[in-house]
C-alpha positions as CSV (number, residue, x, y, z in Angstrom):
1,X,171.4,18.5,87.0
2,X,167.7,19.4,86.8
3,X,165.8,21.2,84.1
4,X,162.5,22.9,84.9
5,X,159.8,24.1,82.5
6,X,156.7,26.1,83.6
7,X,153.4,26.2,81.9
8,X,149.8,27.3,82.5
9,X,150.1,31.0,82.6
10,X,147.7,33.3,80.7
11,X,145.4,36.3,80.8
12,X,142.5,36.1,83.2
13,X,140.0,38.3,85.0
14,X,140.2,39.2,88.6
15,X,138.5,36.5,90.7
16,X,139.4,33.8,88.2
17,X,141.7,30.8,88.7
18,X,144.8,29.3,87.0
19,X,146.9,26.3,87.6
20,X,150.6,26.5,86.9
21,X,152.6,23.4,86.2
22,X,156.4,22.8,86.5
23,X,157.8,19.8,84.8
24,X,161.2,18.6,85.9
25,X,163.7,16.4,84.1
26,X,167.3,15.4,84.3
27,X,167.5,14.8,88.0
28,X,166.1,13.1,91.0
29,X,163.0,15.2,91.4
30,X,161.6,13.4,94.5
31,X,164.6,14.6,96.6
32,X,164.2,18.3,95.8
33,X,162.4,21.0,97.6
34,X,160.3,22.9,95.1
35,X,159.4,26.5,95.1
36,X,157.4,29.1,93.2
37,X,158.6,32.7,92.9
38,X,157.2,35.6,90.9
39,X,158.5,38.8,89.5
40,X,156.5,41.8,88.3
41,X,157.9,44.3,85.9
42,X,160.4,46.6,87.7
43,X,160.1,44.5,90.9
44,X,162.4,42.1,92.7
45,X,161.8,38.4,92.5
46,X,159.4,37.4,95.3
47,X,158.8,34.2,97.1
48,X,155.3,32.7,96.6
49,X,155.3,29.1,97.9
50,X,157.4,26.1,98.6
51,X,156.8,22.4,99.2
52,X,159.0,19.7,100.7
53,X,160.1,16.6,98.8
54,X,157.4,14.5,100.5
55,X,154.7,17.0,99.9
56,X,153.8,17.0,103.6
57,X,155.2,20.5,104.4
58,X,154.5,23.8,102.6
59,X,155.0,27.5,103.0
60,X,153.2,30.5,101.5
61,X,153.8,34.2,101.4
62,X,151.2,36.0,103.4
63,X,149.6,37.7,100.4
64,X,148.6,34.3,98.8
65,X,147.5,32.3,101.9
66,X,144.0,31.0,101.4
67,X,144.1,31.6,97.7
68,X,147.1,29.6,96.3
69,X,147.9,25.9,96.9
70,X,151.2,24.3,96.0
71,X,151.3,20.6,95.4
72,X,153.5,18.0,93.8
73,X,153.2,14.7,92.0
74,X,156.6,13.0,92.3
75,X,155.5,10.1,90.0
76,X,155.0,12.7,87.2
77,X,158.0,14.8,88.2
78,X,155.7,17.8,88.4
79,X,154.9,20.6,90.9
80,X,151.7,22.7,90.7
81,X,150.5,26.0,91.8
82,X,146.7,26.3,92.0
83,X,145.8,30.0,92.1
84,X,142.3,31.0,93.0
85,X,140.7,34.4,93.5
86,X,143.3,36.0,91.4
87,X,143.9,39.7,91.9
88,X,145.6,42.3,89.6
89,X,148.5,42.4,92.0
90,X,149.2,38.8,91.2
91,X,150.3,39.8,87.7
92,X,153.9,38.7,87.2
93,X,156.2,36.2,85.6
94,X,156.0,33.0,87.7
95,X,159.1,30.9,88.1
96,X,159.6,27.4,89.3
97,X,162.7,26.6,91.4
98,X,164.3,23.5,92.9
99,X,166.9,23.0,95.7
100,X,168.4,19.8,96.9
101,X,168.3,19.8,100.6
102,X,166.1,19.6,103.7
103,X,162.9,21.6,104.0
104,X,163.7,24.5,106.3
105,X,161.3,27.3,106.9
106,X,164.1,29.8,107.4
107,X,165.5,29.0,103.9
108,X,162.7,28.3,101.5
109,X,161.8,31.9,100.9
110,X,165.3,32.9,99.8
111,X,165.9,32.8,96.0
112,X,169.6,32.3,96.4
113,X,169.1,29.0,98.2
114,X,167.6,27.4,95.1
115,X,169.9,25.6,92.6
116,X,167.7,25.4,89.5
117,X,165.2,27.7,87.8
118,X,162.7,27.5,85.0
119,X,162.3,30.2,82.3
120,X,159.0,31.5,83.7
121,X,155.4,31.7,82.7
122,X,153.4,34.9,82.4
123,X,150.3,35.5,84.5
124,X,148.2,38.6,83.8
125,X,145.1,39.4,85.8
126,X,142.9,42.2,84.5
127,X,140.7,44.4,86.6
């Protein structure tokens, strides 16, 4: 069993940057694919990014490509989401998720494929 805890959210202005962190405990973090999802008020949960257990493979939703970077430090049991050039439409609760399995591009964007979820961290981007 894995427990995930996100941090790093906050209120920023458009064009600014934030780095989200997700600390994992209670499991073998290095073997898990890690993902970030977000959910705006009244909206469905949306895939943002995912990274393989090795950190060598990653995926991004089109709207964040070139602005967001997902990374992981397995020695620290932590995954990060560096968010640059933030836009008001990035405003949402951001969730860290983990799944124990191979990195497959056809699966990483699907929330139901993930086994564990954090409680979320709020990101608000003002105009």
